[in-house]
Each structure stands twice: as structure tokens, then as C-alpha cells.
KOLFI-48609 format. One line per 5 residues: for each residue z, x, y of N, C-alpha, C. Coordinates in pm, whole numbers, plus 50000, padded with zeros to 5 digits. Layout:
% residues N
Z:X:Y:Z:X:Y:Z:X:Y; ...
END
This chain:
% residues 459
26659:70841:49470:26615:70704:49437:26684:70665:49309; 26704:70781:49217:26773:70745:49099:26903:70697:49111; 26994:70769:49202:27119:70742:49228:27141:70615:49271; 27057:70571:49379:27072:70443:49436:27038:70334:49323; 26953:70356:49233:26913:70266:49139:27043:70258:49034
27108:70358:49013:27232:70355:48921:27335:70276:48986; 27363:70294:49116:27470:70227:49193:27433:70080:49202; 27294:70051:49220:27266:69911:49221:27288:69834:49094; 27256:69911:48979:27287:69848:48840:27427:69828:48819; 27506:69925:48874:27658:69927:48844:27712:69803:48924
27655:69789:49043:27702:69683:49140:27679:69537:49075; 27562:69532:49004:27527:69404:48949:27619:69378:48841; 27641:69479:48763:27729:69467:48643:27865:69415:48682; 27923:69472:48787:28046:69440:48831:28034:69289:48889; 27932:69247:48966:27920:69112:48987:27915:69015:48868
27841:69029:48765:27830:68968:48655:27984:68949:48591; 28044:69054:48587:28185:69048:48531:28269:68966:48614; 28264:68974:48750:28352:68890:48830:28311:68740:48830; 28190:68710:48800:28135:68574:48783:28180:68522:48652; 28191:68606:48558:28233:68564:48430:28377:68522:48435
28467:68620:48488:28598:68594:48498:28631:68469:48583; 28552:68448:48680:28567:68330:48760:28534:68205:48694; 28441:68206:48598:28410:68080:48510:28515:68067:48404; 28565:68174:48344:28676:68159:48247:28798:68093:48313; 28848:68142:48444:28948:68090:48517:28940:67953:48539
28818:67895:48564:28802:67768:48612:28810:67671:48496; 28813:67727:48379:28848:67647:48261:28994:67640:48210; 29070:67725:48272:29214:67733:48236:29297:67603:48274; 29269:67533:48386:29338:67417:48412:29300:67302:48312; 29166:67314:48259:29122:67191:48169:29188:67234:48052
29212:67364:47994:29271:67394:47868:29418:67354:47874; 29487:67375:48001:29631:67344:48005:29653:67205:48000; 29559:67129:48060:29560:66982:48058:29560:66924:47905; 29469:66989:47835:29433:66948:47701:29573:66979:47612; 29631:67077:47648:29754:67111:47571:29872:67051:47610
29902:66933:47576:30004:66840:47642:30153:66909:47587; 30235:66899:47681:30366:66948:47657:30465:66823:47597; 30524:66828:47492:30596:66710:47454:30742:66750:47471; 30816:66677:47548:30959:66696:47574:31049:66645:47439; 31140:66712:47408:31232:66656:47314:31387:66703:47355
31448:66600:47346:31596:66600:47367:31664:66641:47241; 31801:66671:47258:31891:66702:47156:31885:66596:47047; 31919:66462:47099:31937:66360:47015:31813:66336:46933; 31694:66343:47002:31570:66323:46934:31540:66426:46820; 31573:66562:46859:31565:66676:46772:31663:66628:46631
31760:66603:46653:31864:66561:46533:31802:66434:46461; 31752:66336:46519:31687:66240:46441:31569:66272:46378; 31483:66376:46426:31354:66412:46371:31391:66493:46241; 31514:66571:46255:31554:66657:46127:31616:66563:46034; 31672:66456:46062:31740:66364:45954:31624:66293:45891
31506:66261:45957:31400:66195:45902:31308:66264:45801; 31291:66417:45866:31192:66477:45787:31242:66596:45703; 31388:66640:45710:31436:66752:45660:31409:66716:45502; 31349:66829:45433:31329:66815:45275:31459:66817:45194; 31563:66885:45245:31696:66881:45156:31744:66727:45162
31737:66684:45283:31791:66546:45285:31709:66441:45213; 31583:66457:45218:31497:66372:45137:31525:66397:44986; 31538:66507:44948:31565:66540:44795:31698:66478:44759; 31797:66488:44854:31931:66438:44831:31927:66286:44820; 31828:66216:44888:31825:66078:44879:31765:66032:44741
31658:66128:44716:31590:66100:44567:31692:66094:44462; 31784:66205:44458:31883:66234:44364:31991:66114:44363; 32011:66055:44481:32115:65946:44488:32043:65802:44422; 31911:65797:44445:31835:65693:44375:31838:65695:44234; 31814:65820:44190:31805:65845:44046:31956:65827:43972
32053:65870:44052:32190:65838:43974:32226:65695:43978; 32172:65621:44084:32211:65480:44086:32127:65418:43962; 32016:65462:43911:31945:65407:43802:32026:65448:43675; 32085:65570:43687:32166:65616:43562:32280:65523:43543; 32335:65486:43653:32469:65388:43645:32422:65257:43591
32301:65210:43637:32260:65084:43606:32225:65088:43441; 32176:65190:43395:32144:65229:43257:32262:65226:43175; 32366:65296:43226:32499:65303:43158:32555:65157:43141; 32543:65063:43248:32584:64940:43250:32525:64845:43150; 32388:64876:43138:32312:64797:43031:32339:64826:42892
32400:64947:42854:32454:64975:42742:32543:64901:42672; 32613:64818:42759:32723:64720:42682:32652:64585:42653; 32523:64570:42684:32463:64436:42650:32395:64455:42521; 32373:64345:42439:32291:64350:42318:32139:64380:42340; 32083:64444:42241:31938:64452:42253:31869:64333:42169
31761:64290:42205:31674:64192:42138:31538:64236:42119; 31500:64221:41994:31367:64265:41948:31288:64149:41889; 31167:64146:41911:31080:64041:41852:30950:64108:41776; 30947:64098:41638:30862:64152:41553:30755:64066:41502; 30633:64095:41502:30530:64022:41436:30423:64096:41380
30366:64057:41262:30265:64131:41209:30174:64055:41116; 30057:64097:41096:29976:64031:41014:29891:64136:40917; 29845:64096:40786:29781:64181:40696:29684:64109:40610; 29600:64181:40549:29493:64129:40462:29501:64226:40337; 29514:64166:40218:29514:64243:40115:29387:64211:40020
29324:64324:39962:29209:64315:39870:29244:64369:39747; 29165:64311:39645:29180:64372:39501:29249:64277:39408; 29282:64324:39282:29340:64244:39185:29483:64211:39233; 29513:64079:39215:29641:64039:39231:29695:63928:39140; 29817:63903:39111:29855:63819:39018:29861:63662:39051
29792:63590:38993:29784:63451:39026:29896:63375:38956; 29991:63315:39031:30112:63253:38948:30060:63119:38891; 29945:63056:38937:29895:62931:38894:29835:62935:38735; 29743:63047:38729:29678:63070:38621:29745:63186:38514; 29832:63241:38586:29916:63360:38504:29818:63471:38483
29707:63495:38552:29626:63595:38531:29596:63674:38655; 29537:63802:38642:29499:63891:38751:29369:63848:38808; 29358:63827:38922:29230:63776:38968:29199:63881:39099; 29059:63907:39127:29021:63981:39225:28989:63909:39350; 29088:63911:39454:29071:63822:39569:29122:63890:39681
29109:63836:39804:29163:63881:39922:29266:63777:39978; 29387:63816:40016:29484:63736:40078:29515:63773:40230; 29551:63677:40305:29611:63699:40426:29758:63678:40448; 29819:63765:40520:29968:63734:40534:30010:63753:40685; 30118:63688:40722:30164:63684:40871:30332:63682:40865
30384:63758:40933:30530:63760:40931:30579:63757:41087; 30699:63690:41103:30748:63669:41246:30906:63696:41217; 30964:63792:41310:31107:63793:41305:31168:63838:41436; 31283:63797:41469:31354:63845:41579:31490:63916:41536; 31539:64012:41611:31652:64085:41571:31742:64115:41695
31873:64139:41685:31949:64173:41800:32078:64238:41741; 32110:64340:41812:32250:64413:41774:32328:64443:41909; 32451:64458:41899:32545:64493:41995:32658:64584:41947; 32692:64687:42028:32803:64772:41972:32933:64708:42028; 33012:64672:41933:33147:64628:41962:33251:64731:41996
33235:64839:41937:33333:64957:41970:33273:65084:41935; 33252:65178:42038:33187:65302:42030:33271:65428:42050; 33398:65407:42013:33513:65500:42050:33530:65539:42184; 33492:65426:42270:33513:65453:42417:33406:65538:42485; 33296:65566:42407:33193:65662:42460:33122:65593:42564
33069:65465:42558:33019:65406:42656:33090:65380:42776; 33224:65353:42757:33319:65329:42883:33328:65479:42961; 33334:65585:42877:33347:65718:42953:33226:65742:43018; 33112:65708:42950:32976:65747:43015:32946:65684:43141; 32982:65549:43150:32972:65467:43274:33083:65513:43388
33193:65555:43347:33296:65610:43442:33236:65749:43491; 33182:65823:43422:33135:65948:43450:33016:65936:43541; 32924:65852:43511:32808:65814:43586:32844:65771:43727; 32946:65688:43739:32988:65640:43870:33061:65751:43955; 33126:65844:43894:33201:65940:43949:33091:66038:44008
32991:66059:43927:32888:66144:43973:32806:66093:44097; 32773:65961:44074:32708:65898:44202:32796:65919:44319; 32921:65874:44311:33000:65888:44435:33014:66035:44484; 33010:66138:44390:32996:66274:44429:32888:66306:44500; 32767:66256:44457:32635:66279:44516:32629:66210:44662
32701:66094:44674:32707:66035:44805:32772:66129:44907; 32887:66177:44864:32962:66284:44956:32871:66394:44987; 32804:66454:44880:32734:66568:44894:32595:66534:45000; 32550:66419:44984:32443:66375:45081:32503:66373:45226; 32611:66330:45237:32668:66314:45378:32694:66468:45430
32748:66547:45334:32759:66690:45385:32625:66755:45410; 32517:66714:45340:32402:66772:45370:32352:66736:45493; 32358:66606:45534:32318:66566:45677:32406:66632:45775; 32536:66661:45754:32605:66735:45859:32535:66888:45861; 32513:66951:45754:32460:67085:45760:32330:67082:45825
32247:66994:45797:32122:67001:45881:32139:66968:46024; 32226:66877:46059:32258:66871:46210:32322:67000:46270; 32411:67063:46193:32453:67192:46236:32337:67299:46249; 32263:67304:46164:32145:67398:46176:32064:67357:46304; 32040:67250:46332:31960:67194:46452:32050:67244:46572
32176:67222:46577:32266:67263:46689:32248:67415:46706; 32259:67487:46599:32264:67633:46605:32132:67682:46674; 32009:67631:46610:31893:67676:46668:31855:67601:46810; 31896:67493:46839:31887:67431:46970:31955:67528:47069; 32064:67567:47029:32160:67652:47108:32068:67774:47161
32034:67843:47050:31948:67964:47073:31833:67948:47168; 31752:67828:47163:31672:67789:47260:31710:67774:47389; 31828:67709:47421:31874:67704:47542:31923:67836:47597; 31976:67905:47513:32025:68053:47576:31897:68140:47605; 31811:68120:47513:31686:68192:47557:31620:68145:47674
31610:68030:47708:31545:67971:47832:31647:68003:47947; 31776:68015:47926:31850:68054:48040:31840:68191:48081; 31822:68278:47977:31804:68417:47982:31670:68444:48064; 31568:68365:48035:31429:68368:48095:31444:68350:48246; 31525:68239:48277:31562:68186:48417:31618:68309:48490
31720:68362:48433:31784:68472:48501:31717:68602:48532; 31622:68631:48427:31536:68733:48441:31431:68706:48539; 31381:68590:48551:31290:68564:48657:31346:68565:48791; 31473:68522:48810:31537:68544:48951:31543:68683:48978; 31586:68767:48874:31583:68911:48879:31467:68979:48935
31359:68954:48870:31236:68987:48903:31189:68967:49057; 31218:68839:49088:31191:68797:49221:31270:68861:49326; 31393:68893:49293:31483:68968:49376:31443:69107:49397; 31402:69168:49275:31360:69316:49289:31226:69313:49364; 31133:69222:49367:31020:69214:49428:31041:69200:49587
31130:69106:49612:31168:69103:49768:31236:69240:49809; 31307:69303:49743:31374:69432:49765:31245:69544:49788; 31156:69543:49700:31052:69627:49704:30976:69622:49834; 30957:69491:49871:30885:69473:49998:30972:69505:50104; 31103:69493:50108:31195:69515:50209:31191:69690:50229
31191:69755:50109:31183:69906:50112:31057:69948:50172; 30946:69893:50115:30820:69917:50177:30810:69912:50317; 30877:69826:50383:30879:69815:50532:30952:69914:50571; 31080:69960:50526:31160:70059:50571:31093:70190:50571; 31009:70218:50463:30934:70341:50462:30829:70338:50562
30770:70224:50570:30660:70240:50694:30716:70270:50823; 30833:70224:50848:30892:70253:50992:30965:70384:50986; 30983:70452:50861:31038:70595:50848:31188:70583:50842; 31245:70477:50802:31409:70476:50791:31440:70490:50654; 31359:70501:50555:31378:70531:50415:31275:70631:50352
31326:70713:50266:31244:70800:50192:31132:70730:50108; 31007:70797:50084:30923:70740:50006:30981:70744:49847; 31065:70821:49823:31097:70818:49683:31180:70674:49652; 31247:70631:49758:31318:70515:49734:31209:70396:49682; 31093:70400:49752:30984:70297:49711:30953:70324:49574
30934:70449:49525:30886:70476:49399:30991:70429:49303; 31133:70454:49337:31223:70423:49235:31236:70265:49232; 31220:70213:49331:31217:70061:49327:31096:69999:49261; 30982:70061:49262:30867:70020:49196:30896:70026:49051; 30959:70138:49008:30987:70143:48866:31104:70051:48826
31189:70031:48900:31297:69920:48877:31222:69791:48857; 31144:69750:48959:31068:69625:48937:30997:69623:48794; 30913:69730:48777:30843:69721:48650:30951:69693:48526; 31045:69768:48534:31150:69755:48423:31209:69591:48424; 31220:69556:48536:31266:69389:48548:31179:69317:48485
31022:69335:48524:30924:69251:48465:30925:69285:48296; 30955:69401:48260:30957:69427:48118:31057:69352:48043; 31171:69345:48107:31296:69264:48061:31262:69119:48046; 31193:69068:48157:31148:68931:48143:31051:68909:48035; 30956:68987:48019:30860:68977:47908:30939:68967:47769
31037:69065:47757:31110:69055:47620:31191:68931:47615; 31249:68874:47716:31321:68751:47714:31224:68647:47686; 31109:68635:47744:31009:68534:47719:30969:68538:47568; 30958:68649:47517:30909:68679:47379:31031:68628:47283; 31152:68662:47299:31266:68604:47223:31285:68451:47241
31257:68409:47355:31254:68257:47363:31161:68188:47279; 31035:68243:47279:30935:68180:47199:30959:68190:47043; 31026:68304:47001:31081:68312:46874:31180:68190:46828; 31271:68181:46922:31369:68073:46902:31314:67939:46895; 31221:67904:46989:31141:67780:46973:31073:67767:46861
31003:67856:46814:30934:67856:46677:31026:67832:46554; 31144:67894:46557:31237:67861:46450:31301:67733:46453; 31317:67672:46561:31366:67526:46576:31252:67436:46545; 31127:67464:46572:31020:67392:46549:31006:67379:46378; 31031:67494:46321:31031:67507:46168:31143:67425:46105
31253:67426:46164:31370:67356:46129:31343:67202:46140; 31272:67154:46247:31252:67031:46262:31128:66969:46196; 31051:67059:46128:30908:67039:46066:30832:66961:46162; 30814:67017:46288:30729:66960:46387:30590:67041:46382; 30497:66981:46430:30358:67035:46422:30356:67161:46508
30317:67280:46448:30330:67408:46531:30218:67411:46617; 30137:67342:46620:30001:67353:46717:30037:67270:46854; 30150:67207:46863:30192:67125:46976:30284:67227:47055; 30276:67217:47177:30369:67277:47280:30489:67187:47313; 30600:67236:47276:30733:67160:47308:30819:67209:47423
30869:67116:47485:30981:67161:47582:31111:67088:47536; 31209:67177:47502:31338:67132:47455:31427:67113:47579; 31471:66997:47593:31563:66972:47719:31682:67034:47714; 31726:67117:47815:31870:67171:47809:31925:67138:47949; 32067:67110:47946:32146:67080:48070:32161:67224:48145
32217:67210:48256:32238:67290:48358:32373:67353:48304; 32386:67478:48307:32516:67545:48264:32651:67489:48342; 32618:67454:48451:32733:67410:48540:32765:67272:48520; 32671:67195:48451:32710:67051:48407:32779:67045:48272; 32793:67158:48199:32863:67149:48062:33000:67149:48071
33065:67053:47999:33205:67037:48009:33281:67162:47951; 33376:67207:48026:33455:67329:47993:33613:67295:47962; 33627:67183:47909:33767:67133:47878:33821:67215:47758; 33922:67280:47777:33986:67360:47660:34075:67284:47588; 34057:67283:47453:34145:67205:47367:34251:67289:47285
34358:67225:47253:34462:67308:47181:34452:67267:47056; 34418:67374:46965:34405:67360:46812:34533:67420:46751; 34572:67377:46634:34669:67424:46556:34610:67483:46407; 34590:67614:46385:34529:67643:46275:34570:67575:46148; 34694:67555:46129:34746:67467:46009:34699:67339:46005
34702:67271:46117:34665:67127:46112:34503:67116:46097; 34435:67236:46136:34297:67233:46125:34264:67228:45958; 34326:67329:45894:34307:67343:45756:34349:67216:45685; 34447:67153:45712:34495:67046:45644:34387:66928:45666; 34342:66915:45791:34246:66818:45832:34121:66825:45751
34081:66953:45742:33957:66992:45670:33963:66951:45520; 34090:66973:45458:34109:66948:45312:34108:66803:45300; 34137:66722:45403:34135:66571:45375:34001:66513:45423; 33927:66588:45499:33786:66516:45543:33661:66588:45503; 33647:66703:45432:33549:66766:45408:33474:66681:45288
33349:66645:45313:33279:66563:45214:33238:66652:45092; 33210:66780:45101:33201:66862:44983:33315:66887:44902; 33438:66865:44950:33564:66883:44875:33574:66755:44804; 33557:66633:44863:33546:66526:44790:33449:66518:44672; 33339:66568:44702:33233:66572:44598:33263:66647:44481
33326:66761:44507:33378:66849:44409:33493:66780:44305; 33588:66715:44383:33689:66644:44316:33636:66533:44222; 33524:66472:44272:33456:66359:44177:33386:66431:44071; 33346:66549:44094:33256:66612:43980:33364:66659:43875; 33484:66677:43913:33598:66703:43812:33635:66582:43737
33633:66475:43814:33665:66338:43743:33540:66306:43632; 33411:66338:43674:33295:66312:43581:33306:66429:43457; 33359:66533:43489:33378:66625:43379:33482:66591:43276; 33588:66525:43334:33693:66454:43259:33647:66364:43169; 33555:66269:43222:33502:66167:43147:33408:66211:43036
33349:66337:43059:33270:66395:42960:33345:66430:42838; 33469:66490:42847:33567:66527:42754:33600:66398:42665; 33629:66291:42751:33662:66168:42676:33544:66113:42587; 33426:66140:42657:33302:66081:42571:33293:66160:42443; 33300:66301:42467:33290:66390:42338:33396:66365:42235
33520:66321:42280:33636:66267:42178:33605:66167:42099; 33512:66075:42158:33475:65942:42079:33410:65974:41951; 33350:66097:41939:33294:66132:41822:33376:66150:41689; 33508:66130:41726:33618:66117:41611:33667:65995:41572; 33622:65903:41657:33659:65748:41636:33562:65668:41558
33593:65572:41496:33488:65492:41433:33415:65398:41527; 33299:65355:41487:33226:65276:41556:33199:65136:41475; 33197:65018:41555:33173:64890:41497:33050:64838:41560; 32939:64792:41491:32835:64716:41550:32805:64589:41472; 32758:64485:41561:32722:64353:41514:32565:64342:41539
32502:64292:41421:32362:64270:41432:32324:64137:41353; 32218:64083:41406:32169:63960:41342:32021:63958:41357; 31960:63887:41286:31803:63870:41265:31773:63744:41204; 31651:63694:41229:31596:63578:41172:31437:63592:41167; 31373:63529:41043:31241:63546:41050:31176:63475:40931
31045:63471:40936:30975:63391:40827:30837:63451:40815; 30776:63409:40707:30642:63469:40670:30554:63355:40612; 30429:63402:40595:30318:63310:40543:30230:63392:40459; 30159:63342:40362:30067:63399:40274:29965:63304:40216; 29828:63335:40241:29720:63253:40201:29710:63242:40062
29784:63328:39969:29774:63322:39824:29858:63188:39776; 29945:63132:39873:30010:63014:39826:29947:62895:39869; 29955:62777:39805:29873:62663:39838:29937:62580:39957; 30052:62589:39976:30107:62524:40089:30057:62565:40227; 30075:62482:40334:30010:62501:40456:30104:62607:40537
30049:62677:40644:30110:62762:40730:30246:62699:40777; 30249:62582:40836:30366:62531:40875:30482:62503:40781; 30431:62471:40657:30532:62439:40555:30582:62578:40498; 30494:62685:40490:30557:62816:40453:30643:62881:40551; 30611:62867:40675:30689:62926:40798:30835:62857:40792
30829:62704:40747:30965:62635:40746:31036:62678:40613; 30963:62699:40504:31028:62716:40374:31080:62867:40368; 30997:62955:40420:31028:63099:40402:31123:63156:40531; 31195:63062:40585:31298:63119:40697:31408:63181:40632; 31450:63290:40700:31565:63379:40666:31645:63411:40770
31787:63409:40764:31860:63459:40870:31973:63556:40804; 32008:63645:40899:32099:63751:40853:32189:63785:40954; 32324:63804:40935:32437:63853:41021:32510:63958:40955; 32527:64075:41013:32609:64174:40959:32679:64234:41060; 32796:64287:40999:32893:64363:41090:32911:64514:41015
32885:64615:41088:32892:64748:41027:32983:64842:41080; 33064:64901:41000:33175:64989:41043:33130:65136:40992; 33141:65243:41097:33103:65372:41056:33217:65445:41097; 33278:65523:40986:33389:65627:41022:33328:65756:40991; 33333:65850:41112:33294:65987:41095:33393:66062:40998
33348:66135:40897:33427:66224:40818:33396:66359:40837; 33268:66388:40831:33249:66540:40858:33110:66551:40924; 33089:66598:41050:32960:66616:41113:32939:66769:41145; 32972:66855:41054:32942:66999:41063:33003:67059:41215; 33119:66999:41232:33208:67058:41348:33132:67016:41481
33026:66946:41491:32963:66918:41622:33058:66856:41715; 33124:66758:41678:33223:66680:41758:33323:66783:41831; 33370:66876:41756:33468:66975:41795:33403:67075:41897; 33276:67110:41871:33212:67198:41948:33181:67125:42083; 33133:66989:42069:33113:66917:42199:33244:66907:42300
33360:66885:42231:33475:66868:42312:33522:67008:42379; 33502:67108:42290:33541:67235:42350:33438:67276:42471; 33320:67259:42455:33217:67269:42560:33260:67188:42682; 33293:67055:42665:33331:66980:42771:33447:67025:42840; 33545:67080:42773:33665:67150:42844:33638:67271:42931
33545:67341:42874:33488:67454:42959:33421:67415:43094; 33341:67321:43076:33283:67242:43189:33388:67200:43296; 33487:67140:43238:33589:67087:43310:33678:67204:43380; 33717:67308:43315:33784:67407:43372:33691:67483:43467; 33566:67487:43448:33476:67553:43553:33466:67460:43690
33489:67349:43656:33466:67252:43776:33589:67264:43865; 33707:67285:43795:33845:67291:43872:33841:67437:43938; 33784:67539:43880:33779:67669:43951:33681:67658:44067; 33580:67576:44067:33481:67562:44175:33560:67506:44290; 33647:67401:44252:33718:67343:44365:33816:67432:44424
33884:67513:44356:33973:67609:44397:33899:67705:44498; 33786:67750:44460:33713:67848:44525:33660:67790:44661; 33619:67651:44658:33574:67591:44762:33683:67562:44869; 33806:67551:44819:33908:67516:44899:33953:67654:44983; 33947:67751:44909:33962:67888:44973:33854:67917:45083
33720:67885:45057:33630:67904:45147:33656:67816:45263; 33679:67696:45244:33710:67613:45361:33817:67653:45452; 33924:67702:45380:34040:67757:45473:33987:67875:45556; 33924:67961:45483:33848:68082:45572:33775:68034:45672; 33682:67954:45654:33580:67895:45757:33657:67843:45867
33746:67749:45838:33820:67702:45947:33897:67802:46031; 33967:67897:45962:34043:67989:46024:33950:68080:46125; 33816:68105:46070:33738:68196:46148:33693:68107:46264; 33658:67990:46243:33605:67898:46347:33720:67884:46461; 33845:67882:46425:33953:67883:46522:33963:68011:46608
33958:68127:46542:33953:68249:46611:33841:68273:46692; 33722:68216:46654:33601:68217:46741:33626:68131:46863; 33687:68022:46850:33709:67938:46972:33799:67995:47067; 33905:68065:47017:34000:68135:47108:33941:68247:47182; 33832:68327:47109:33764:68418:47170:33665:68354:47275
33605:68243:47238:33507:68169:47334:33589:68136:47484; 33726:68086:47456:33798:68059:47566:33826:68180:47652; 33873:68289:47593:33903:68414:47676:33764:68454:47739; 33650:68439:47665:33533:68493:47723:33491:68412:47847; 33517:68291:47851:33511:68210:47969:33562:68269:48092
33695:68296:48067:33785:68343:48181:33730:68487:48226; 33697:68572:48128:33644:68705:48168:33511:68696:48231; 33417:68613:48199:33273:68622:48251:33280:68554:48379; 33378:68450:48421:33384:68385:48549:33435:68492:48652; 33533:68581:48600:33582:68672:48697:33469:68789:48719
33405:68821:48610:33300:68943:48622:33193:68885:48715; 33149:68752:48699:33030:68710:48778:33059:68701:48924; 33194:68657:48953:33238:68649:49099:33247:68784:49152; 33294:68885:49078:33324:69022:49134:33172:69083:49150; 33091:69072:49061:32954:69143:49061:32871:69075:49170
32885:68942:49203:32817:68880:49321:32863:68941:49445; 33008:68950:49460:33050:68999:49589:32998:69153:49602; 33010:69230:49490:32982:69363:49504:32832:69378:49542; 32733:69288:49487:32601:69294:49513:32581:69260:49661; 32644:69173:49719:32620:69126:49855:32662:69254:49957
32784:69312:49907:32833:69436:49999:32731:69543:50002; 32677:69579:49875:32586:69671:49849:32463:69659:49930; 32416:69519:49931:32300:69502:49991:32316:69516:50149; 32416:69485:50205:32442:69491:50342:32480:69634:50379; 32526:69717:50290:32533:69871:50324:32393:69926:50319
32312:69880:50222:32191:69940:50214:32097:69909:50330; 32102:69793:50375:32036:69745:50500:32065:69831:50624; 32196:69881:50629:32230:69956:50749:32223:70111:50730; 32185:70161:50595:32181:70289:50553:32305:70349:50512; 32403:70270:50475:32523:70336:50427:32529:70339:50288
32429:70296:50217:32426:70317:50069:32308:70354:50009; 32290:70401:49899:32178:70459:49838:32114:70347:49756; 31977:70357:49726:31912:70262:49624:31951:70258:49494; 32018:70386:49440:32080:70377:49306:32190:70298:49309; 32279:70283:49409:32406:70219:49413:32363:70070:49427
32256:70026:49493:32222:69900:49504:32172:69848:49390; 32083:69929:49318:32030:69897:49190:32127:69877:49074; 32220:69949:49080:32346:69948:48986:32421:69815:49005; 32447:69786:49124:32510:69661:49171:32425:69541:49118; 32304:69533:49140:32201:69431:49105:32212:69403:48955
32199:69532:48880:32188:69520:48739:32321:69459:48674; 32433:69500:48747:32573:69441:48699:32566:69298:48712; 32506:69241:48823:32520:69106:48863:32430:69032:48744; 32316:69076:48739:32230:69018:48625:32296:69001:48491; 32356:69116:48455:32420:69107:48329:32534:69010:48326
32609:69005:48444:32722:68910:48444:32678:68763:48445; 32563:68732:48514:32501:68598:48519:32458:68571:48370; 32403:68660:48306:32360:68623:48170:32479:68603:48082; 32573:68699:48092:32695:68688:48005:32770:68555:48034; 32771:68510:48160:32836:68377:48193:32771:68263:48129
32633:68259:48143:32552:68146:48086:32574:68145:47926; 32566:68249:47873:32590:68256:47739:32744:68213:47689; 32839:68252:47775:32978:68222:47741:33009:68063:47745; 32935:68012:47849:32939:67868:47868:32886:67788:47760; 32765:67821:47714:32704:67748:47592:32765:67788:47457
32805:67903:47459:32892:67931:47332:33017:67862:47328; 33089:67851:47425:33222:67781:47437:33203:67639:47382; 33097:67574:47438:33073:67430:47400:33039:67421:47241; 32948:67524:47203:32917:67529:47091:33035:67533:46980; 33139:67609:47016:33239:67627:46914:33312:67491:46894
33301:67393:46956:33364:67263:46944:33271:67211:46822; 33138:67223:46826:33073:67177:46709:33085:67250:46587; 33114:67380:46590:33140:67467:46485:33276:67407:46403; 33380:67382:46501:33503:67330:46434:33487:67201:46378; 33404:67105:46442:33384:66974:46390:33292:66985:46248
33225:67094:46255:33134:67104:46125:33229:67151:46020; 33302:67239:46033:33399:67283:45930:33509:67214:45894; 33543:67124:45986:33637:67004:45944:33590:66903:45875; 33449:66881:45883:33384:66789:45806:33370:66651:45904; 33388:66665:46028:33380:66554:46127:33269:66543:46219
33165:66640:46175:33052:66635:46270:32985:66511:46252; 32954:66458:46367:32877:66316:46388:32735:66351:46421; 32655:66313:46327:32489:66343:46356:32454:66254:46471; 32519:66154:46513:32468:66063:46632:32523:66119:46752; 32602:66205:46755:32674:66258:46877:32592:66370:46952
32569:66352:47090:32500:66439:47167:32566:66580:47167; 32483:66676:47203:32535:66817:47193:32634:66842:47297; 32609:66785:47425:32692:66822:47535:32764:66704:47585; 32822:66625:47500:32931:66528:47546:33072:66582:47568
END
């Protein structure tokens, strides 16, 4: 009785577990419907990055700030105007001009004046400051353009990784399905006695390994998606489907590049090179501004005002009319000795100018190296296309032959497994070669400085 009772309790526990699993499974379609998948094309991904990327937004803010600096430098050429007004009340003994005695009284006073001054000559400091501000603004505009290209290039790189990961998952899925079909075929052979049971066990292990490879591919694909979501600043709680083209639909037109022409074109078109050249211009204007400390300065100023005091018998209007005063002055300042500050400023500006020129030389060297490497990578990508096409065709034919030989008992399972493994690797290498080849076009465009943010990835 005790054993039957224990079996009955165990059976009820199993039933409860099955019922709970069935209940949970019934909610899966509802959860799947709640988690909507948002499809994103490459052009949409680029636009999202251009709208949300922090580096681009910061570059925009710097541009606006520099535009304000240029406006401020322009305003320095205009005169300033000030209006001053004040009132006062005095208490205590004061001299009364009427009686000629000191009297204890309180008096009210009021004054009103306006003044203006303008710099007629400042040793060309204001001219140099304005020219330097304009050069800096133009430099930042080129830097902003290069920043946009860099962001798009990062989107292209991460989008490509997602496409490659998705393609790898597809190939691994096909491999798992093929291995499963072969397992069922061998199982039938074993049942009728035409194959040894060891073939079945070996194929079972091969199928499990294919499923593991699929799991690893899916994990890598999800990691690449997460990185792209991070680059685009998308909501990480939303599931995204990044649209990718068929590998067979990708253009494989080979272009003929000249390394020398590529480098010369990069020197002419790279926005960061233009930005650095303008930074040199701005540094040169800084030297000019510092040298202005050795030159005299000439300023023109004027003022007008009037005042009122209750101690006088005349009315407010009469006093304001009688107490009017105007002043016009022209002042010339000649620097004789300022503790060598001007000399120090000039030398410091020259050092900054020299460093700016060194930065340009270093950037030109880096640009030449980048373009050269991009060209070599493109040549490798072209050769990889040819090799992977031959490899895929040969491995496909070899797999078909081994499958037919195995079906008639002329080949072993090991030989068939090896043939299938070579085919899967060839298919994966071919897909990567196709997308990498097309990606190299964007790499060259990026290092040439001609990458268009509005251009589709697979045009």
C-alpha cells in the first residue's frame, strides 16, 4: 500500500508539472506578440546615428559657439555706448553760498551722462582676432563633416558585422538541418542492417556539434546586434531586425585603383586635412595678434552729461540746461616696457604654430598609410572572392559525390562528414568574402574623404 501511495503521489506531481508547463507555453505566443520587432534598413540606421550620435551633437554645439565667437569679434570694431545716471542725498553741514555760512541741511542731487568710445587702431590685434576666429570656424566645419563620415563608417562596420553574423546563422541552420536529415537516413540504414550502429552514434555526435556551432553563431550575432544598437543609441529593450540583402544580390564589380592617385585624392578631399590646415591659419593669426602688443593703439572717446542739486535755487530744468558738459578725447598709447609679456606671448604663439604644422605633417603621413592599407585590403578582398568561389564550387561537388558514394556503401561516414564540414566552411567563407569585398569600397571612400552619409550600403 505504501509503494502504491508513493507512486500515486509521484504521478500527481508529474501531472502538475506538465500542466504548469502547458500553461507557461500557452503564454509564449502572447509574449511574442507583445515584443514587436522593429525593422531597420541601413539608410534608416545611418539617419538615426546622424540624429542621435553624441559626438555629432557636440560638434554642432561647438560650431554654434564658434559662430558666436566670430560675431563677437566683428562687434569689437563698433563703438560702445554707455548711459550713466545717479542720484544722491547729502546730510550735515554744508556751505551756503547765499549767506556765506555753514548750515545744517540736506540736499538732493542728480546726474545724467552718456559716453562712447571706439578703437581706431589696435595694432591689428582686432583684425587678427577676427581672421583667426573665422579660420577656426571653418576648421570646425570641416571637422564636423569628418565627424559625420566617421559616425557613418562606424555604422557601416557594425551593420556589416550584423549581416555577417546573420549569414553565419543561416548557414549553420542549414548545416544542422542537413545533419539531422543524414542522421535520420543513417538511422534507417541501421534499422535495415546496412550500416553499423557506430555510424549512428558518430552522426549523433556530429549533429550535436552542429547544433553547438549554431548556438555559438546565434550568440555572436546577438552580440553584434547589441553593439549596433549601442552605436545607434536605440532602445535596448526593443527587438530589432536589421534588413540585409542576399549575398547573391550584392554587386561584385571590381574597380581598378591606383595607389598614387588614391593618396593624392585623399590629400585633396580629406576634411580633417582641411581642418588642420585652417588650424595652422588660425595659429598664424594668433602670432599676428601677439605682435600687435609692440604697436601703439589709438582710441577715440566722447561723453556728454549734466547735473542737478537742490542746494541751488534754480529749477531742475534750468540746472540741467546750464550744467551741460561735453567732452571729446583722442588718446594714443605707446607700449614701452611691459615686463617682456609681449615677447613671451609671441614666442608661445610661434610654438603653437609650429606644433600645428607638425600635426599636419603627422596627419598627412597617417592618411597616406591608411589609404595604402585600404588599397592592399581591397586587393586581398578581390583575390578572396576568386578563391572562395572556386572553393565553394569544389566543396559542393565533393559533397554531392561523397553523399552518393555513402548511399551505395562506397564511402565511410567520416569521409562524408569531412566533405560536409568543408562545404559549410566554404559557404561561410564565401558569404564573408562577398560582404567584405563590398565593404572595402566604403573603406576606401572613408579614407579618401568621399564617403556620402546618404548613400546606401549596397549600391
